N, C-alpha and C positions, 0 to 999 in steps of 0.2 A: 722484259721478266716481268711476271703476273703480278700486279697490285695485290697483294694480302691482306689488304685492310677494306673494309666492309663500311657504310654509309647506311644509315639505319633510321627509319621514317614510321613514326607511329603516331595513335593518335586519341583522343576520346576514352579519357579515361573518368572521367567524371566523377573523382574522389569527394566525397561527404553523402552521398547519395549510395542506397537508398537511407541507411541510416548508418552510424559511426562503426557500428561491430560488418559490419557487410563490407564497408568502405576497408575498412584497417587491413581484412582480409585479404582484399584486391593491389591494396597497397603495396604490400608485402610481397605480392607474387609479382608486382612491376617491377619493384626493388631487384627484389632477386634477377628478374630477365637482365636489368639493366646491368647486373655484376658479371653475369656473365659474357656479355657481350663488349663491356667498356675495355678490354684489352685490346681486341681487335677494330675497334669502333675509331673509323678515320675524322666520321663526322656523326652528330645524333638530331633528326628533325622531328619536334612534337608540332603537330598541325591542329594543336587547341583544343579546348574543352578538357584542358586536365584535371579542373576542377568541376564541379556541379556549378559551382557559384563562388568568387574572388572580385569582392571589394579593398583595393589599397585604401586606408584611410590615410589621411595626411603622417600620422605618428604609429598606428595602428595596421595589422595586414589578420587575416583571420586566422586561430589558433589551429593546430593540428597541422597535419601533412608533413611533419619531421622526417620522416623516412625518406619520403620523394625526394623533396628539398637538400635534404642532406646528403646523397647518392647523386644528387644534380650537381652540387658543389663541388663532391669529388672527382666528378668528372670531367667537370671544369676544368678543375684544379692540376687534371692530369694532362691538360694542353689537348683536348677536345674539343672543339666548337663545337657549341648547340645552339641549335636555331629555333625559337618559338614562336609560333605564329597564333594569334589570340584568336578565339574561337567566341559564339554567340552565347556563351556560358559565362566566360571569361574575359566578354571583351574590356573590362573598365582596369587592365592590369594597367601600371602606370611603369615607373623605372626601378621598382624590387628586385627583379630577376637580373637588368643591368649592374646595379650598382651591388648587390650583396651575391649573386654568383655569377657575373659574369657572360649572361646569355643573353645573346640577339633575338630583339622581342621585335617582332612586326604584326601591327594594325590590317596590312592590305596582301595581296600575294604577289609575290617577287621571280623575277627569274636566276635561274645560278646556272651556272655549267661544273659539271663533275663530271671525272674520266670520260670525257670527250664526248657527254650527250648533253644536253637542253632540257631543263626543268622548269615549267610552269608550277610553282608550288603556291599553296595557300590553305585554309581553311577551308573553303568550299560555301560558303552561308551567304543567301544572297546575288550569287553569281546564276546567269542564265535567267530564261526567259519566266515569267511566272512569279511563285510567292509572292503577292505585291504588299500585301499584309504586313508579315515580317520586315522587307524591306523600307514601309514607312516606319512602324517601330522601332528598326535598327537605328533609322539616322535621327530619332527621339533618343534612344541611348547612350548614341554618340554625341549627342549635342552635348559640350562642356557645360552650360548652366543645368540642365539635365544632371549630371554629374555632382555638381556644385550643391544642386538642393540634396541629393541622395548621400551625399557626404556630411552633411549637418544633421542628417538624421542618428540616433544613438545609433552603436551596431550592432544592439540586440535587437532594437525595431527593426534596423535595415535590414540586418542579415537577416534574420528570419521573413521576413517579406519575400525577400530576395529569392531564399529556399525555397516557399510554398510557388512561386511563379514557375522557378527552377521544374520543381516536380510536375507542373501542368501541362509545362511545354514538352518536356519530357515522354510524357505521356498519352501525350496528343500526336507528337509525331511515333510513337512506335510499330502502330499497323503497315506505315508505309515502309519503317526500316526494314523489314522482313524481308521484303519480296525485292526480286526486282521490275520494275514498271515498264522496259522494252526501251530501248535507245530514242523513240520518237516522244517522251514521256520523263527518260531522265534528264533535267534541267541541266546538270553538271555534263554530263554526253554532249550536250546541244553546245551548253558555253566553249567545249573544247574545239569541238569542230568550228563553229564561227569564227575561234581565235585561228584555228589551221589554217582559215584564208587569208591571214594579214601575216603570219611569218610561222617558221617550222618551229616545234618542238617534238622530241622524242619521247620526252613522258610528261603527263600532267598527273599532279601529285594532288588530293585533296584526304580530308577528314568529315565531317558532321554528318556524312550518309547513314554511318552505323553499319553497313552492309560493306563486307568485303568483295572489290571488284577488277577486273583485269580486262578491257577492253580495249581491241583491236581498233584505233581510229581508222588507221589507211595503212597501208604495209610500213610507214616506220613512224609511228607514232602510238603509244598506249595512254589510256588514263588508267588512271588504281585510284581505289577509292581505300584506302585503308581498315575500314572496319573500327572495332571498337575493342576496348581490355574489360566488358560488359558480360558482353554474352561469346563475345569468338576467338578472343583474346589474338589480333589479328596483329601483322606488321609487313613492311616490305625492308630489304635489302637489297644494296646495290653492289654489286663484284664483278671488275673489269667490265664496267658497263651494262650490266644486264640484270633488272630489275623482277626480283621475282615476291612476291606475295606467300606471306608464311604464317603458321602459327604455332604459337608456346604450348607446349605440352609441360603438364606441371611433372 
């Protein structure tokens, strides 16, 4: 009997950007989508950059985002497993999602098996050749001392600075996010091809790139990039072992 349940993959909401009004409109659209798919979801994967910036202080989390957090809590309480991979904009996530929402949080790519298929899943930042500047910065940001020093800043200062640099980061990447660079220049495709030399995966699924992509790597393996919910409102769904890239329509 065919499995009527689907697994959904979404990424790169960047809630909080570019301003409160625009972010709220986008948040409501995402929540509406999640509400529509919650009853036929076998699992939900969110592959990072849910927020344009997120930092969990010891007793404080950034205000706002109550609609998306409430909807994720509802879906989790229904018994649908939710898997969250931290992105480069929300890498300072700790245990808030795990304790409050019962969401699985991952800081590195992970292998899954669903519906008879093998998946290599992650946000996608820092993988593949090149981008050495970002890889160096990422090591600093992941450093426990750097996180502690940021954490002792008053939230008004720390979050203000972080939001400024998040906007700069997105502006810098905007042009390359708009076009497919070709397989030889797409770092994540290079990463996938190298990984396939070691072991087989049916699907590589990443976010980060902001461009919806479905690339056939060989006869039995595909690379899916989920795009974003800023411009494309794109996502992927797995049904009976087949992955489809789709677009949400209002």
